[in-house]
C-alpha positions in Angstrom: 98.7 111.2 133.3 95.4 110.6 134.3 92.4 107.7 133.1 90.3 110.9 132.5 92.7 112.6 130.3 93.7 109.3 127.9 89.8 108.8 127.8 89.4 112.0 126.7 92.1 111.7 124.0 90.3 108.4 122.7 87.3 110.5 122.3 88.1 112.9 120.5 89.6 110.7 118.1 86.3 109.0 117.8 84.6 112.1 116.9 87.5 112.2 114.5 86.7 108.6 112.7 83.1 109.6 112.8 84.0 112.0 109.9 84.7 109.2 107.2 82.3 106.4 105.5 82.8 105.4 102.3 79.8 107.4 101.4 80.8 110.5 102.1 83.6 112.0 104.1 82.3 114.9 105.8 84.4 117.7 108.2 82.8 118.5 111.4 84.5 122.2 112.6 83.7 120.9 116.1 86.7 117.9 115.7 89.7 118.9 117.0 92.5 119.4 114.5 91.0 118.8 111.6 93.0 121.2 109.0 96.5 119.3 110.1 95.2 115.9 109.7 91.6 115.2 107.9 93.2 115.6 104.2 95.7 113.3 104.9 94.1 111.2 106.4 91.6 110.6 103.4 94.7 110.1 101.0 96.0 107.7 103.3 92.7 105.5 103.2 92.8 105.8 99.3 96.0 104.3 99.2 96.1 101.7 101.7 95.2 99.0 99.3 98.1 100.0 97.4 100.3 98.9 100.9 97.8 96.0 101.2 95.9 94.4 98.1 93.2 93.4 100.5 92.8 96.9 102.4 89.9 98.2 100.2 88.2 101.5 100.7 85.5 99.7 101.7 87.0 97.4 104.4 88.9 100.6 105.8 85.9 102.7 106.0 84.3 99.9 107.8 87.1 99.5 110.5 86.9 103.1 111.0 83.4 103.8 111.3 83.5 100.4 114.1 85.7 102.1 116.0 84.2 106.0 115.3 81.0 104.0 116.9 83.0 102.2 120.0 85.1 105.1 121.1 82.7 107.2 122.5 82.8 108.6 126.2 79.9 106.3 127.3 81.5 102.9 125.8 84.9 103.9 127.2 83.3 104.8 130.7 81.3 101.7 130.6 84.4 99.3 129.3 87.1 100.9 132.7 83.9 100.9 135.2 85.1 97.1 136.4 88.8 98.0 136.9 90.4 99.6 139.5 93.9 101.3 137.7 95.0 103.0 141.0 97.9 101.0 142.0 99.1 100.9 138.3 102.9 101.7 137.7 103.8 102.3 134.2 105.2 99.2 132.9 106.4 99.1 128.8 104.2 96.7 127.1 105.2 95.5 123.6 102.5 94.5 121.1 103.3 92.5 117.8 100.4 93.0 115.8 98.8 90.8 113.0 97.9 92.5 110.0 95.1 90.4 108.4 92.2 92.9 108.3 92.8 96.8 108.8 93.3 98.1 112.6 93.1 94.6 113.5 95.8 95.6 116.4 94.3 98.7 118.0 92.2 97.5 120.9 95.6 95.8 122.4 97.3 99.2 121.7 94.1 101.3 123.4 94.4 98.8 125.8 97.7 99.3 126.9 97.1 103.2 126.9 93.7 103.5 128.9 95.4 101.1 131.6 98.2 103.6 132.2 101.1 101.8 130.3 103.4 102.4 127.8 103.4 100.7 124.6 105.9 99.5 122.6 104.5 98.8 119.0 106.0 96.6 116.4 103.4 96.5 113.3 103.0 94.1 110.5 104.4 94.2 107.3 100.5 94.2 105.9 99.8 96.7 108.1 101.9 99.6 109.0 100.2 103.2 108.2 97.2 103.1 109.4 97.9 103.1 113.5 100.8 105.2 113.4 98.4 107.9 111.8 96.1 107.5 114.5 98.8 107.3 117.1 99.8 110.7 115.9 96.3 112.3 116.3 96.0 111.1 119.9 99.2 113.0 120.2 98.5 115.8 118.9 95.4 116.5 121.1 97.5 115.2 124.2 100.5 115.6 123.7 101.9 113.5 126.5 100.8 110.5 124.9 104.1 111.2 123.3 106.5 109.8 126.1 104.1 106.5 126.0 103.8 105.7 122.7 106.9 104.0 120.6 106.7 102.3 116.9 109.8 99.8 116.2 110.4 98.4 112.8 113.2 96.3 114.6 112.8 93.3 117.4 110.9 94.4 120.8 113.9 95.1 123.4 113.5 96.7 127.2 109.6 96.1 127.6 108.3 94.3 130.3 105.3 92.3 129.4 104.1 91.4 125.5 101.0 90.9 123.9 101.6 89.0 120.7 99.5 87.8 117.9 100.1 85.4 115.3 99.8 81.5 113.3 100.1 78.6 115.7 103.4 78.1 114.2 104.4 81.8 115.4 103.2 81.5 118.8 104.9 78.6 119.6 108.1 80.9 118.9 106.9 83.7 120.9 105.8 81.5 124.1 109.7 80.1 123.9 111.3 83.8 123.4 108.8 85.5 126.0 108.9 82.9 128.2 110.6 85.2 131.2 108.2 87.7 130.5 104.5 88.0 131.4 102.6 87.6 128.2 99.4 87.0 126.4 100.0 85.0 123.1 97.2 84.8 120.7 97.0 81.2 118.0 94.9 81.1 115.0 91.4 81.1 115.6 88.3 80.8 114.0 84.4 81.4 114.1 81.6 79.2 113.1 77.6 79.2 112.8 75.0 76.9 114.1 71.9 76.6 111.9 68.6 74.7 112.6 67.1 75.5 109.3 64.4 77.7 110.8 66.2 81.3 110.0 64.8 83.9 108.1 66.5 85.1 104.9 67.2 88.3 107.1 69.2 86.1 109.4 71.0 84.6 106.3 71.5 87.5 104.4 73.5 88.8 108.0 75.4 85.8 107.9 76.6 87.0 105.0 77.9 90.1 106.5 79.9 87.6 109.2 81.3 85.2 106.3 82.4 88.1 103.6 83.4 91.0 105.9 87.1 91.5 105.2 87.1 88.7 102.7 86.9 86.4 105.2 90.5 87.0 106.6 89.6 88.2 110.4 89.2 85.6 113.2 86.0 86.8 114.2 84.8 85.8 110.1 82.7 82.5 110.3 84.7 79.7 108.3 82.5 76.9 109.2 78.6 75.9 109.2 77.1 73.2 111.7 73.6 72.2 110.1 71.1 69.7 110.5 70.9 66.5 109.1 69.5 66.9 105.2 69.7 70.6 105.6 68.8 72.4 102.3 71.3 74.8 101.3 68.6 76.4 98.6 68.0 79.3 101.6 71.6 79.9 102.5 72.7 80.3 98.8 69.4 82.7 97.9 70.1 85.0 100.8 74.3 85.5 100.5 73.5 86.3 96.5 73.8 89.9 97.1 77.0 89.4 98.2 78.4 88.1 94.8 80.0 91.4 93.5 82.9 90.0 95.9 84.1 87.6 93.0 84.7 90.6 90.8 87.5 91.6 93.7 90.8 90.2 91.6 92.7 88.8 94.8 89.3 86.8 95.9 88.5 85.6 92.5 92.4 83.9 91.9 91.9 82.7 95.6 88.5 81.4 94.6 89.4 79.9 91.0 92.7 78.3 93.1 90.8 76.6 95.9 88.6 75.4 93.7 90.5 73.9 91.5 92.3 72.1 94.3 89.0 70.6 96.0 87.9 69.3 92.9 90.9 68.1 91.9 91.5 66.3 95.1 87.5 64.5 93.7 86.1 66.1 97.2 82.3 67.2 96.8 81.7 70.7 96.7 78.3 73.0 96.7 79.2 75.9 94.7 77.4 79.2 93.8 80.1 80.9 91.7 81.9 83.4 94.2 81.7 80.8 97.2 82.5 76.5 97.6 80.7 74.5 100.5 82.7 71.5 101.6 81.7 69.1 103.8 84.6 68.9 106.3 85.6 68.6 110.4 88.0 71.4 110.2 87.2 74.5 111.7 89.6 77.0 109.1 88.4 76.9 105.6 90.5 78.7 103.2 89.5 81.8 101.5 86.3 81.9 99.3 85.4 78.6 101.3 83.3 78.0 104.0 83.5 74.4 105.7 80.0 72.4 107.0 79.3 69.8 109.0 76.0 67.4 109.8 75.0 67.0 113.4 71.9 65.0 114.7 71.6 66.6 117.8 72.5 70.6 119.2 73.7 68.9 122.5 76.3 66.9 120.4 77.5 70.8 118.9 77.5 72.2 121.9 79.9 69.9 123.6 82.0 69.5 120.8 82.8 73.4 120.9 82.9 73.7 124.8 85.9 70.8 124.3 87.8 73.0 120.9 87.1 76.3 122.7 90.8 77.0 122.6 90.5 77.3 118.4 86.9 79.2 118.6 86.9 82.9 118.4 82.9 83.4 118.0 79.6 81.2 117.8 77.1 82.4 115.8 73.3 81.5 116.2 69.8 82.6 116.9 70.4 82.4 120.9 71.0 78.0 120.7 74.0 78.1 123.0 75.1 80.6 125.5 77.0 83.7 124.6 76.5 83.1 121.2 76.8 86.1 118.6 73.5 87.5 116.8 73.6 86.9 113.1 75.5 90.1 111.3 77.8 91.2 114.4 81.1 89.1 114.7 82.7 92.2 113.1 81.1 94.7 115.7 82.4 93.4 118.7 82.2 95.6 121.9 85.3 97.3 124.0 84.7 94.7 126.4 84.7 91.4 124.3 88.0 90.2 124.3 89.8 88.2 121.7 89.9 84.6 122.8 88.2 85.3 125.9 91.4 86.5 127.7 90.6 89.7 129.5 93.1 91.9 128.7 92.7 94.6 131.1 92.9 92.5 133.9 96.3 91.3 132.6 97.4 94.4 132.1 96.2 95.7 135.7 98.5 92.6 137.6 101.6 92.9 135.4 103.4 93.8 138.6 102.3 91.0 140.5 102.9 88.6 137.3 106.5 89.8 137.1 106.9 89.7 141.1 106.2 86.0 140.6 108.1 85.4 137.7 
């Protein structure tokens, strides 16, 4: 099966996904196999929240539209153009996926297939339905993929390499358990934003998207702000006011009430707008409904700090204050070539044979 055929299948999937949005689901008669899949996918979206309370229709539709925009022929060809997979001998790559946001493991899934390998997937208990459904659609478009896609509910067996995502604690287990296999092991990471106080209202509204999308559950969500000494949070709070409806979602509200109570009982000083708390803290990982902040005296100090802590950071958001930072509002819109943890997945997959021989 050629890479071109695999890309064609992903392009078809992208066109299928383009039909679904929070505003309206509209069938495109040119999309393949709609009669078999369209209504079932709408139904799956509608019940996703019953499988995972955080997977509201709004969040699921956002994830779907993000992948619809990514899976174009132009994007896919641009992504693979810098790699040579002509010498790849298909291996079985095990995936242990997270389930914190909808389709969070889909990039690993398509990376394995597009590089010419077979994929063996162990889903998270928090996200068991969406990816298998999309896999069935891919197989309907390109039946040869059926021999390259396997899902398992038990432990991974009979695989040649592994990509596993989990917490810092589970990562230690993964590193031990998979020590004899080529692997990418992902741990906890968080995203930060650097502010100067000169940001426009539009910038700060966009930053709200980086904070609140997926309820802040993703590693690409901003959980920490670096702000100049004596920074006035008034403009920040005014800008993010439009996200206030998030407090009407029960699971988020429960986290807000609980974490705020814990902070107050510990006598921590808080800034609060009734749906988000800001706490001065040197840590990167803030709880749901809270963002940490830290003052800085000069920007170079922040740059040095983030460089030293780069293995803890997923994204840096700023207005071009630091190299390779992401514009406000774009953390949850990665390109296909924006790799998690800055680890080039396709290069890893392209070298599995070499790594296996060395081990």
